[in-house]
C-alpha positions as CSV (number, residue, x, y, z in Angstrom):
1,M,-3.1,2.6,-77.0
2,N,0.3,4.3,-77.0
3,F,3.6,2.1,-77.3
4,Q,7.3,2.5,-77.7
5,Y,10.4,-0.2,-78.0
6,L,13.1,-0.1,-75.7
7,D,16.5,-2.2,-76.4
8,S,17.5,-3.8,-73.4
9,P,19.8,-6.6,-71.9
10,V,17.0,-9.0,-72.2
11,G,15.9,-8.2,-75.5
12,T,13.6,-5.8,-77.2
13,L,10.7,-4.6,-74.7
14,R,7.5,-3.2,-75.9
15,L,6.2,-0.7,-73.3
16,V,2.4,-0.1,-73.7
17,S,0.1,2.9,-72.0
18,N,-3.1,4.2,-71.9
19,G,-1.7,7.7,-71.8
20,T,-2.0,7.8,-68.0
21,H,-0.7,4.4,-66.7
22,L,1.7,2.0,-67.9
23,T,-0.3,-1.2,-68.9
24,A,2.0,-3.8,-70.3
25,I,5.6,-4.6,-70.9
26,E,5.8,-7.1,-73.5
27,F,9.1,-9.0,-74.9
28,E,9.3,-8.7,-78.7
29,G,9.5,-12.5,-80.4
30,P,12.0,-13.4,-82.5
31,D,10.6,-11.8,-85.7
32,G,11.4,-8.4,-84.1
33,V,9.3,-5.3,-83.6
34,G,7.6,-5.4,-86.9
35,D,6.2,-2.4,-88.9
36,A,4.0,-0.8,-86.1
37,R,4.6,2.9,-85.6
38,E,5.5,4.1,-82.3
39,F,3.6,6.4,-80.4
40,R,4.9,7.7,-77.4
41,D,3.9,9.5,-74.5
42,A,5.2,11.0,-71.1
43,V,4.5,7.7,-69.3
44,L,6.3,5.6,-71.5
45,A,9.2,8.1,-71.8
46,E,9.5,8.0,-67.7
47,C,9.3,4.1,-67.8
48,A,11.9,3.8,-70.6
49,E,14.1,6.2,-68.3
50,Q,13.6,4.3,-65.2
51,L,14.3,0.7,-67.1
52,T,17.3,2.3,-68.8
53,D,18.5,3.3,-65.1
54,Y,17.5,-0.1,-63.8
55,F,19.5,-2.4,-66.3
56,A,22.4,0.2,-66.0
57,A,22.3,-0.7,-62.1
58,R,21.9,3.1,-61.3
59,S,18.5,2.5,-59.7
60,R,16.6,-0.6,-58.2
61,Q,13.3,1.5,-57.4
62,Q,10.6,1.8,-60.2
63,Y,7.9,4.2,-59.9
64,A,6.3,4.3,-63.2
65,P,2.4,4.8,-63.0
66,R,0.9,1.6,-63.7
67,S,-2.9,0.4,-64.3
68,N,-4.3,-2.4,-62.1
69,S,-6.7,-3.5,-64.8
């Protein structure tokens, strides 16, 4: 699994993908993000960009590929 962290107005989010689809968006707990090293991919970069635009009120549509499993 690949993941990256995104700072957002609702707290730090952990974006998770299988390399092809977005599989999860998780809220980080009060202890922070820990010491895990991020492994980013194109799916996560696109998701992070879309969420950043969403929170900045530049977009209300989300298109990140996601898994149904």
